[in-house]
C-alpha positions in Angstrom: 133.6 49.1 156.5 131.8 52.3 156.9 130.6 54.5 154.2 131.5 58.2 154.5 128.6 60.6 155.0 128.0 63.3 152.3 128.4 67.0 153.2 125.0 68.2 154.5 123.2 70.6 152.1 121.9 74.0 152.9 118.2 74.6 153.0 117.1 76.4 149.9 115.1 79.6 149.7 114.9 82.7 151.7 113.2 82.8 155.1 110.5 85.2 156.2 111.6 87.6 158.9 111.6 85.7 162.2 110.4 82.5 160.6 112.0 79.1 160.2 112.2 76.8 157.2 110.1 73.6 157.7 112.3 70.6 158.8 115.5 72.7 159.2 117.7 73.9 162.0 117.3 77.5 163.2 121.0 77.7 163.9 122.5 76.7 160.6 119.8 75.9 158.1 120.7 72.2 157.8 117.9 69.9 156.6 116.9 67.8 159.6 115.3 65.1 157.6 118.3 64.8 155.4 120.7 64.7 158.4 118.5 62.0 160.0 118.7 59.8 156.9 122.5 60.2 156.6 122.9 59.5 160.3 120.8 56.3 159.8 123.0 55.3 157.0 126.1 55.6 159.2 124.4 53.6 161.9 123.4 50.9 159.3 127.0 50.6 158.1 128.4 50.5 161.6 125.9 47.8 162.6 126.5 45.6 159.6 130.3 46.0 159.8 130.2 44.9 163.4 127.9 42.0 162.5 130.5 40.6 160.0 133.2 40.9 162.7 131.2 39.3 165.4 130.3 36.3 163.2 134.0 35.6 163.2 134.9 36.6 166.8 131.8 35.3 168.6 130.6 32.4 166.5 133.8 30.7 165.4 133.4 31.3 161.7 136.5 31.8 159.6 134.9 34.4 157.4 131.9 36.7 158.0 130.2 38.6 155.2 127.1 40.9 155.0 125.3 41.5 151.7 123.3 44.7 151.5 120.4 45.4 149.1 121.2 48.4 146.8 119.5 51.6 148.0 117.1 51.8 145.1 116.2 48.1 145.6 115.6 48.1 149.3 112.0 47.0 148.7 109.9 44.0 149.7 111.2 41.9 146.7 114.8 43.1 146.2 116.5 42.0 143.0 119.9 41.6 144.5 122.5 42.8 147.0 126.2 43.6 147.2 128.7 42.2 149.7 129.7 45.4 151.5 131.1 44.2 154.8 133.5 41.4 155.6 135.9 40.0 158.2 138.5 37.2 158.0 138.9 37.3 154.2 142.3 36.6 152.6 141.5 37.6 149.1 139.3 40.3 147.7 137.1 38.5 145.2 134.2 38.5 147.6 134.6 42.2 148.4 131.8 44.4 146.8 130.6 41.3 144.9 127.1 41.7 143.4 124.7 38.8 144.2 121.4 38.7 142.4 118.5 37.2 144.3 118.4 33.4 143.8 122.1 32.9 143.0 124.5 31.2 145.3 123.6 30.5 148.9 123.2 34.1 150.0 121.1 35.0 146.9 118.8 32.1 147.7 118.4 33.3 151.3 117.6 36.7 149.9 115.0 35.4 147.5 113.3 32.9 149.8 113.5 35.1 153.0 114.8 32.0 154.9 118.1 30.9 156.4 120.0 28.2 154.4 123.3 26.3 155.0 125.5 23.7 153.3 128.3 21.7 154.7 130.3 21.9 151.5 129.5 24.9 149.2 131.5 23.6 146.3 129.8 20.2 146.2 126.2 21.5 147.0 123.6 20.5 144.4 120.8 22.8 145.7 122.4 26.1 144.8 123.8 27.8 141.7 127.6 27.9 141.5 128.1 31.5 140.1 130.7 32.3 142.8 132.8 29.2 143.0 136.0 31.0 142.0 135.6 33.6 144.7 134.7 30.9 147.3 137.6 28.8 146.2 140.0 31.7 146.5 139.0 32.0 150.2 139.3 28.2 150.7 135.7 28.2 152.0 133.5 25.1 152.3 130.8 25.1 155.0 128.5 28.2 154.7 125.4 29.5 156.5 123.4 32.5 155.3 120.7 34.3 157.4 118.5 37.1 156.0 118.0 40.2 158.1 114.2 40.6 157.9 111.8 43.0 159.5 108.3 43.6 158.5 108.8 41.9 155.1 111.8 44.1 154.3 115.2 42.6 153.7 117.9 44.7 155.3 120.7 42.3 154.2 122.1 38.8 154.5 124.8 37.7 156.8 127.2 34.8 155.9 129.1 32.6 158.3 131.7 30.5 156.4 134.3 27.9 157.5 137.4 26.6 155.8 136.4 23.0 156.4 133.7 20.6 155.3 131.6 20.3 158.4 127.9 20.3 159.3 126.6 23.3 161.1 125.7 22.5 164.6 122.5 23.8 166.2 124.4 26.0 168.7 126.5 27.8 166.0 123.4 28.3 163.9 121.5 29.7 166.8 124.4 32.0 167.7 124.5 33.5 164.2 120.8 33.8 164.1 120.8 35.7 167.4 123.4 38.1 166.1 121.3 38.6 162.9 118.2 39.3 165.0 120.0 41.9 167.1 121.4 43.6 164.0 118.0 43.6 162.4 116.4 45.3 165.5 119.1 48.0 165.4 118.5 48.5 161.6 114.8 48.7 162.1 115.3 51.3 164.8 117.6 53.4 162.6 115.0 53.2 159.8 112.2 54.3 162.2 114.3 57.2 163.5 115.1 58.4 159.9 111.5 58.1 158.8 112.3 55.3 156.3 109.5 53.1 155.0 110.4 50.2 157.3 109.8 52.3 160.4 107.5 49.9 162.4 108.4 48.8 165.9 111.2 46.1 165.7 110.2 42.6 166.4 112.1 40.7 169.1 111.9 37.3 167.4 114.5 36.2 164.9 113.4 35.2 161.4 112.3 31.6 161.1 112.2 29.4 158.1 108.8 28.3 156.5 106.9 25.6 158.2 107.6 22.0 157.2 110.5 19.5 157.6 113.9 21.0 157.1 115.9 20.0 154.0 119.6 19.3 154.0 120.3 23.0 153.6 117.5 24.5 155.7 117.9 25.9 159.1 117.2 23.1 161.6 115.6 23.6 165.0 117.9 25.9 167.1 118.0 23.6 170.2 121.0 21.2 170.2 120.8 17.6 171.3 121.4 17.6 175.1 124.7 16.2 176.4 124.7 13.3 178.8 125.9 13.8 182.3 129.2 12.2 181.6 129.7 14.2 178.4 129.0 17.3 180.4 131.5 16.4 183.1 134.2 15.7 180.5 133.4 18.9 178.7 133.7 21.0 181.8 137.2 19.6 182.6 138.3 19.9 178.9 137.3 23.6 179.0 139.7 24.2 181.8 142.6 23.0 179.6 143.0 19.5 181.1 144.4 16.8 178.8 142.5 13.6 178.2 144.8 11.6 180.6 144.2 14.2 183.3 140.4 14.1 182.8 140.5 10.3 182.9 142.4 10.3 186.2 140.0 12.9 187.7 136.9 11.0 186.7 138.1 7.4 187.0 137.7 6.7 183.3 140.0 5.4 180.6 141.5 7.7 178.0 139.6 6.1 175.2 136.3 6.7 177.1 137.2 10.3 177.7 138.0 10.7 174.0 134.6 9.1 173.1 132.7 11.5 175.3 134.5 14.5 173.8 133.8 13.3 170.3 130.1 12.9 171.1 130.0 16.4 172.6 131.7 17.9 169.5 129.3 16.1 167.2 126.2 17.3 169.1 127.5 20.9 169.3 128.8 20.9 165.7 132.4 21.9 166.4 135.7 20.8 165.1 138.2 21.0 167.9 138.6 21.5 171.7 138.9 25.3 171.3 135.6 25.6 169.4 134.1 23.2 171.9 135.0 25.4 174.8 133.8 28.5 173.0 130.4 27.1 172.1 129.9 25.6 175.5 130.5 29.0 177.2 128.2 30.8 174.7 125.4 28.3 175.3 125.7 28.3 179.1 126.8 24.6 179.3 129.7 25.6 181.6 127.5 27.5 184.0 126.3 25.8 187.3 123.1 24.0 186.8 123.4 23.6 183.0 120.8 21.2 181.6 122.0 17.7 180.8 120.1 14.5 180.0 
């Protein structure tokens, strides 16, 4: 979803002969600073809209959402945000939904400046339940939220949601966090270009949660548990579309053993089926030659 740009305004006041108005174009009198801010807004909307789509397309989420602090609240302690970008939704209850800081999972990430996740949003006891009706209308359960932080400024919060009760695997969390970090760098660059307050050089590192042991809804370490050599072999054959009997015949194993290895790999990577398993394995480099195994 991209917000339409306003019509540029003309520079006010008469010009001295042969002179130019400060900060304006000699050709048409457009306010350069104003144009830069509006262009930055277009870039921001494009980046955040693409982020919502890529959470679905690249990270295996069923629904991607991005909440954006309101323009007059884009400060170091924003009071809330509005869900302005989405992908994969079936209803419209989450569209343009206002989320005050501290409410729901996204509002908590906004207030605490830290990623959070729950395997079952509706049953979670660590968040408020202001938005259960909207979440239920989308048939969503597992949810991950990552704030887009740069220099202490919150540019937004990205949601990755699934229509199933599942724990978020480290690989999927790391994939969403990488997308959030890339979007944050682009937003910080747009802010710097437009002369906005958050114009410092973008940081390469993704936002990290506060120090200390992770709780059940905190972002765990990004590195997944390594696969064993057999799990890796079975995974590589499964990614080519081979059935369990075919893999068993190829590796000299029983079908039950192959099934066990695949289940272990799915559990370690936090996925629900063979399609997601192959997707996450490719994204994390597990199907490339020389991939690390234990």
